C-alpha positions as a printed Julia matrix, in Angstrom:
193×3 Matrix{Float64}:
 101.97   87.49  107.77
 104.76   87.63  109.59
 104.54   88.99  113.08
 105.32   92.57  112.43
 104.38   96.15  111.99
 103.97   97.95  108.4
 104.54  101.71  108.96
 103.63  104.25  106.04
 105.99  107.51  105.64
 105.51  109.99  103.07
 104.66  113.79  102.91
 101.32  115.37  104.36
  98.69  114.45  102.23
 100.32  111.52  100.52
  97.62  109.19  101.73
  99.29  107.29  104.72
  96.23  107.02  106.77
  93.45  106.11  104.02
  95.83  103.7   102.24
  97.2   102.38  105.7
  93.26  101.98  106.85
  92.58   99.89  103.9
  95.8    97.99  103.73
  95.33   96.7   107.24
  91.67   95.48  106.42
  92.93   93.75  103.61
  95.18   91.85  105.32
  93.44   91.35  108.73
  95.41   93.47  110.77
  94.83   96.49  113.17
  95.31   99.91  111.94
  97.13  102.68  114.09
  97.45  106.56  113.11
 100.17  108.07  115.14
  98.5   111.56  114.43
  94.99  110.59  115.61
  96.76  108.92  118.88
  98.7   112.32  119.41
  94.97  114.04  118.76
  93.49  111.29  121.22
  96.15  112.17  124.22
  96.04  115.81  123.73
  92.31  116.01  123.78
  92.6   118.13  120.61
  93.78  119.4   117.37
  97.69  118.89  116.15
  97.13  122.4   114.54
  96.24  123.97  118.1
  98.65  122.27  120.07
 101.38  123.3   117.16
 100.4   126.87  117.62
 100.58  126.9   121.52
 103.37  124.73  122.06
 105.47  124.94  118.95
 106.97  122.23  116.75
 109.55  121.03  118.99
 107.24  120.48  121.63
 104.64  118.39  118.92
 107.9   116.6   117.67
 108.72  115.18  121.27
 105.17  113.84  121.83
 105.5   112.42  118.3
 108.7   110.56  119.11
 107.18  109.38  122.67
 104.11  108.08  120.73
 105.7   106.47  117.73
 107.72  104.67  120.12
 105.41  103.48  122.59
 102.73  102.08  119.48
 105.93  100.51  117.97
 106.6    98.67  121.46
 103.21   98.13  122.52
 101.83   96.13  118.88
 103.5    93.62  117.27
 101.4    93.03  114.17
  99.3    95.84  112.45
  99.74   98.88  109.93
 100.95  102.12  111.03
 100.62  105.3   109.67
 102.8   108.33  110.5
 102.75  111.78  110.05
 104.71  113.43  107.35
 107.37  115.17  109.42
 107.97  112.15  111.58
 111.04  111.1   109.71
 112.78  114.58  110.76
 113.65  112.88  114.16
 116.82  110.57  113.95
 115.5   108.52  116.49
 111.78  108.03  114.36
 113.99  106.78  111.43
 115.62  104.2   113.49
 112.48  103.03  115.45
 110.27  102.65  112.56
 113.18  100.82  110.11
 114.64   98.65  113.26
 110.81   97.86  114.6
 108.68   97.58  111.13
 108.85   97.3   107.59
 108.74  100.81  106.26
 106.34  101.64  102.87
 107.43  105.28  101.81
 104.52  106.59   99.46
 106.34  108.86   97.34
 104.07  111.81   95.83
 105.59  115.04   93.97
 104.6   118.39   95.53
 102.65  119.0    92.36
 100.54  116.08   92.95
 100.06  116.79   96.75
  99.0   120.33   96.06
  96.43  119.23   94.11
  94.66  117.08   96.87
  95.78  119.86   99.74
  95.11  123.09   98.34
  91.59  123.65  100.17
  92.75  121.7   103.59
  93.5   124.16  106.17
  94.0   121.77  109.18
  97.9   120.97  108.05
 100.25  123.73  110.29
 103.0   123.61  108.03
 101.06  124.53  105.08
  99.32  127.5   106.42
 101.28  129.92  104.16
 100.7   132.36  101.23
 102.53  129.99   98.6
 101.45  126.53   99.85
 103.24  125.1    96.4
 106.43  126.51   97.25
 106.19  125.17  101.0
 105.44  121.73   99.9
 108.15  121.58   97.14
 110.47  122.99  100.14
 109.34  120.25  102.27
 109.92  117.34   99.66
 113.35  118.47   98.91
 114.14  118.38  102.56
 112.36  115.24  103.44
 112.41  112.93  100.61
 116.29  111.59  101.25
 114.9   110.89  105.14
 111.58  108.96  103.94
 113.88  107.17  101.69
 116.61  106.23  104.36
 113.78  105.14  106.63
 112.02  103.2   104.19
 112.45   99.75  103.16
 110.55  100.1    99.76
 109.38  103.07   98.25
 106.15  102.87   96.34
 105.27  105.7    93.68
 101.85  107.11   94.38
 102.09  109.86   91.96
  98.38  109.86   90.72
  96.7   106.29   91.8
  93.85  105.4    93.3
  93.64  104.08   96.99
  92.65  100.45   95.59
  95.96  100.84   93.07
  98.28  102.07   95.87
  96.96   99.58   98.1
  97.68   96.33   95.38
 101.0    97.8    95.01
 101.8    97.71   98.9
 100.19   93.72   98.65
 102.4    93.14   96.04
 105.45   94.55   97.19
 105.03   93.02  100.92
 104.31   89.29   98.91
 107.3    89.96   96.64
 109.15   90.78  100.02
 108.15   87.22  101.87
 106.15   89.37  104.31
 102.81   88.08  103.23
 101.03   84.8   102.21
  99.92   85.17   98.79
  97.37   82.84   99.02
  95.78   84.54  101.72
  95.79   88.35  100.27
  94.81   87.07   96.66
  91.02   86.0    98.69
  90.64   89.48   99.72
  92.39   92.25   96.92
  89.54   93.73   95.54
  86.5    92.63   97.56
  85.76   96.17   98.43
  86.8    99.49   96.19
  88.55  101.79   98.31
  87.98  105.46   98.18
  90.22  107.82   95.65
  92.71  109.71   96.9
  91.85  113.75   96.46
């Protein structure tokens, strides 16, 4: 693999962290998660930070963390939070300093995965499906603008998504097919819920 980061963007529940971790393992590079790094820095949950300080303060911190992760690491896989693309600066940083894969899911598929999730602040509303549709409508063009490649992730397993990502990166000339072929399928990853 050339010395470059791969960043995953997409809606909440789209599989960025799960796919990113497996993708990093398959190609033998470190995995980073901007949301986990934020929680490590604040010493608590994003949900609590969001409630106490508001979305704007969270987005400021998110921009800072993404900028630092992209500056500090030349190789690896970075999973970003679902709203990272809302800031133009984040889109510019991600697109300019990494190869961005957009894991695209429909609001209905996301709702099936997230209907029992109480940790995502933006989905703690009376009608989460309507909220997901609204977020998708708002964010889909931003994800597309930021991404180098779009992977339709409607219902495949994590294993299938990882293989789709590997194939796309190989076709783009970012991965050595001989190096990846030996690892693909070595360990079936868990399914997305």
